[in-house]
C-alpha positions in Angstrom: -41.9 70.2 33.9 -39.2 69.1 36.2 -41.2 65.8 37.1 -41.3 65.0 33.3 -37.6 65.0 32.9 -37.2 62.8 35.9 -39.6 60.5 34.3 -37.6 60.5 30.9 -34.5 60.3 32.6 -35.8 57.2 34.6 -37.0 55.5 31.5 -33.8 56.5 29.7 -31.8 54.6 32.3 -34.0 51.7 32.3 -33.8 51.4 28.7 -30.1 51.8 28.6 -29.6 49.3 31.5 -31.9 46.5 29.2 -30.0 47.3 26.5 -26.5 46.6 28.3 -27.8 43.6 29.7 -28.7 41.9 26.3 -25.4 43.0 24.8 -23.5 41.5 27.5 -25.5 38.1 27.2 -25.0 38.6 23.3 -21.3 39.0 23.4 -20.8 36.2 26.3 -22.8 34.0 23.7 -20.2 35.1 20.8 -17.3 34.4 22.9 -18.6 30.9 23.5 -19.1 30.2 19.8 -15.4 31.6 19.0 -13.9 29.4 22.0 -15.8 26.5 20.3 -14.5 27.2 16.6 -10.9 27.7 18.0 -11.2 24.4 19.6 -12.7 23.1 16.1 -9.6 24.7 14.2 -7.0 23.2 16.7 -8.7 19.7 16.0 -8.7 20.2 12.4 -4.9 21.3 12.6 -4.0 18.1 14.6 -5.7 15.7 12.0 -4.1 17.6 9.5 -0.7 17.0 10.8 -1.4 13.2 11.5 -2.7 13.1 7.9 0.7 14.8 6.8 2.8 12.5 8.8 0.9 9.4 7.3 1.4 10.8 3.8 5.1 11.3 4.5 5.4 7.5 6.0 3.6 6.1 3.0 5.5 7.9 0.3 9.2 7.0 1.5 11.2 6.1 -1.6 12.2 2.5 -0.1 8.5 1.7 0.5 7.6 2.8 -2.7 10.5 1.1 -4.3 9.6 -2.5 -2.5 5.7 -1.7 -3.7 6.9 -1.2 -7.6 9.1 -4.0 -7.4 6.3 -6.3 -6.0 3.8 -5.1 -8.5 6.2 -5.0 -11.7 4.2 -7.7 -13.6 0.9 -5.8 -13.1 2.0 -2.2 -13.5 4.7 -2.7 -16.0 6.8 0.3 -14.6 10.4 1.0 -16.1 13.0 3.5 -14.6 12.7 7.0 -16.2 15.4 7.8 -19.0 16.5 10.9 -20.7 15.4 10.0 -24.0 11.9 9.4 -22.9 11.3 13.1 -22.5 10.6 15.4 -25.6 11.5 18.9 -26.6 8.9 21.8 -26.0 8.6 22.2 -29.8 7.5 18.5 -30.4 4.4 19.2 -28.6 1.3 19.2 -30.5 -1.1 21.8 -28.9 -4.9 21.6 -29.6 -5.8 24.6 -32.3 -7.3 27.7 -30.8 -11.0 28.2 -31.0 -12.1 30.5 -33.8 -13.7 33.3 -31.4 -10.2 33.2 -29.7 -8.0 33.2 -32.9 -6.2 36.8 -33.5 -7.6 39.1 -36.3 -5.5 39.0 -39.6 -4.9 42.7 -40.4 -4.4 42.7 -44.3 -3.6 46.1 -45.3 -1.0 47.2 -42.7 0.5 50.8 -42.9 4.5 51.3 -42.0 4.6 53.3 -38.9 7.9 52.8 -38.1 9.3 56.2 -40.0 6.5 58.3 -38.7 8.6 60.3 -35.9 11.7 60.5 -38.0 12.8 63.5 -40.4 12.7 62.9 -44.2 16.2 63.5 -45.5 15.8 64.6 -49.4 
């Protein structure tokens, strides 16, 4: 009986050692992938910051004004004036589809006086 326990314990130790060996290499692989992803994220953030800087450079007001003046004949741009804006009540919104229109109540009941006592 004692020999069987020793053999089972040795097999358990060998099994656990094999499992730990595999987990160690799996963990190292995941760490390498994580480092690779972090490098890719850093490179993407760097590219994004360069793109934002280029966008800010290209959208300088003095540069845009020069471009608008150079291409005035083709574009026909004019400065904005306050009388070019309308009021919100002047906006024509499209009608709602029939399925989304609210139902009309035809036989209403007045419930505003239900909770109050009636004085004769």
